[in-house]
N, C-alpha and C positions, 0 to 999 in steps of 0.2 A: 368603586370596586378596587381602584388601584390603592387607596388608603386602607381598605381592609386587608389587602394582601401584605402591604407594608407593615400594618399592625401586627399580623401573625408573625412575620419575619422578625420583627422587633422583639416580640415575646419569645420567640425561640432564641434569639441571640441573648436575651436576659437570662433564660433558663440555662443556657451553656455557660454563661459567666458565674451565675450562682453555683452550679454543679462544680465548675472548676475551682471555686473559692473553697467549697467544703472539702473537696479532694485535697487541695493544698493544706487545709486546716488538719485534716486527718494525719497527712504525713508529717506535719510539724509536731502533733502531739505524740505520734509514734517515735519520733526522733528523740523527743524530750524523755520519754520512758526509757529509751535505749541508753541515753547519756547518763541517766541517773544511776544506773547500776550496770557497769561492764567489768565483770570480775576477772575475766581472762582473755587474752588475745587470741589464743588458738583454740579451735574447736575440741571438745573432748569432755569426758566426764571427770568432774573434779573429786579427787579422793584424799588429797592432802595440800597443805599450803607450805612452801618452803619459806621459811622465816628464821632469823636469828634471835627472835624474842621467844620467850617462854610462854607462848600463848597457845591455847587449844580451845576447841569447841565441843560442847555437849549437844548432840542432836537426838531427837526422839521421833519415832515413827507412831502414828496411831490411826487406827482404822476401825477399831471397835471398843465400845465399853466407855463407862464414865466413873468407875470406882477408883482406878489407879491414878488417873490424872490429877485430881485434887491433892493427893498425897506427894505427888511429884512437884507440883507447884508449891506446895506448903514448904518442902525442903528447899527448893531453889530460893524461895523467898528468904527463908531463915538463913541460909548460907550466903545471901546476896550474890547470887549467880544468875546470869542471863543465859538462856539457852535458845535453840532453834528447833522449832516443831514442823515436822512434815505430816500434814493431815490429809486424809482422803476427802474429796468433795462430798461424798455421801455422809461421812461422819460429820463434816462441817455443817451441813444441812440439818442433821439431827441435833447438834449441839452448839447452836450459835452463841448461847450465853457463855459456854466454855471458851469458844474461840475468842470472843471479845475480852474474856478475863485474861486469857494468855496474853493478849496484846497490851492490855492495861498493865500487865506485870512488867512490861518492857522487853518481852520475849519476842522472838520473830515467828511468823507463820509462813511456811512455805507448802507447796504442793506435794501430795503423794498419789497424784492421779484422781480420777473420779470414782471408779468403781473397783479399784484394786485388782486389776487384771493384768496378766503377764504380758508385757508388750512384745515380746519375742513371738508370741503366738497371734499376734494381730497385724493386719496389714497396716499400711501407713495412714490411710484415712481414719481407721478406727482409732489408732494412737492419737492422731491429731484431734479428733473429737473428744477422746478421753481427757487430753491435756486441757483443752479449751473449756469443756464443761466443769472440770475440776477447779480450774482457775476462776471461773465465774461463780461457782457455788462458794468458794471460800471467800470471794470479794462480797457476795451478798450477805454472808454470815458474819464477817468481821469488818468489811469496810476497806480492806486493802487487798490488792492483787499481787499474788506471788510472783516472784522473779525466778525462783528456782524450783526444780522438781527432782524428787528421788523416785525413780521408777519403782513400781510395786515389786516386791521381792527382790529388789536390786538387780532385776534382770534387763538386760539391754543389748541391742544389736546395732549395726551401722544405721540401718533405716530408721529406727526409733530415735537414735541419736541426732540424725539430720532432721528429723520432723521437729524434735524440741528445739534444737538450735535456730531452725527456720522460724519458730514461734517466739524466739528471743528468750527461751527458758534455759537457764544454766543447769545442766544435769549435775547432780551431787551424789556421790556414793559416800565411801568412808575408808579409813585407814585402821580403825580399831573396832573390832566387832566381837564382844564377849558372848554373843548368842544367848542373850538373856530371855529371849522368847521361847527358849527350849527348857526354861526352869531348871537350870543346873544347880540352883542354890545361891543365895545372896553372897556367900564367901567365895564361891567360885567366880561369880560375875566380878567381884572387886579385884580378885587375883589377876584374872584375865586382862582387865583394863590397865591395872597397874604395872603389869608385866610389859606391855607394849606401848603405853601412851608416852608421847614426847612433843617436842616443839612442832607447832602446825598440824597436829593430828586432828581429825574429825572422828569423834567417838560415836558409835551408832548404839542407841538404846531404844527400848520400846516404852510407850505409855499406854499402850493397849491393855486391857483387863487379863489378857492371856498370860502376860509377864508378870509373875506373882512376886518375884524377888527383887525387882528393880528398884522399888521405893525404899527398901532396907540397905540395898548396896549403895544407893546414891550419895548419902552424906558421908559414907566412909571413903568413896572415890574421891569426892571433892575435897575434904579435909587433908587426905594423904597427899594429893597432888598439889594443893596449895602449901602444904608443909615442905615440899620439894621445890618450891619456888615458882610454881606454875600460876597462871592467870586464866580463867575461863572467860571467854568473850563470845558473842554471837558469831554466826557463821560470816555474815556480811563484813562485820569488823575484822574477823581474822583475814578476810580476803583482801579488804580495801587498801591496805598499804603494804602488801607483800607480793611476792611472786608466786603464782599458783601452779601447782602440779596436777596435770590431767592424765587419765588414761587414754591414750590414743587408740582409735579403732580404725584399722586399715581395711 
C-alpha cells in the first residue's frame, strides 16, 4: 500500500515538473516573438516615423474583393517597390492564394482585424477575440503571424489600444490619407498624396475592389516621389532603424 501511495505521489510530481517545463517553454517562445519586432518603446498608435532619411511606406487596406489587388501587385512588381498590406482575417480565409502571393512578392502582411468591426463599439473582450481570430486566420492562410494591426475604419479608443498592446500587436494608423476609397478620381488621389507625403510618412491606400482609381494612381505616385528622391520601404523597414512617432491616447 505504501509503495502505491508513493507511486501516485511520484506521478503527481512528474506531472508538475512537465507542466512547469511547458509553461517555461511558452514564456520563452513568447519572449522570442516579442524581441523579434519591438518597433516603439512607448505605447501608442503609430502614425509616422521620424527619420532624416527620405524613406516612406505604402500601405494598403483590404477587406473585400479580388479584382484590384492583382493590378496593384503588378504595379508594385514593375516599379520594384515593396509595400505593407493590412488584410482582414475573413478576407485572408477567402483568398489564401493571394495572401501567399503577396508574401512571395516580398511584401508584408499585417492584420486589419477579423471581421472589420468598429473597435470603439466593442467591449475589450470582443476586441481581443477579433484581434486573435484575425491573427490566426492570417497565419493559417499565409504562414506568418502579423505583428501589427490597423483597426478597422481607423477607429480606436484607449481600451482597444490597451487590448492590442497587451497582445503585443503594434497599432498602426497613417499620416497621409488621400481617401481613395471614396473614388475621387485617380488624379485627385495622386495630387493628395504628393501634396502631403514626406520623410517617414505612412501612406494609406486601399486594395479592395471598392477603390476604383487606386491602381491608376499608384504608378504616378511612385514615380513622382522617386523623382523627388524618396525611397519606398516596408513598414517594418521604416520603423527598424528610426525613432517612431505615436499618437498617445490619454
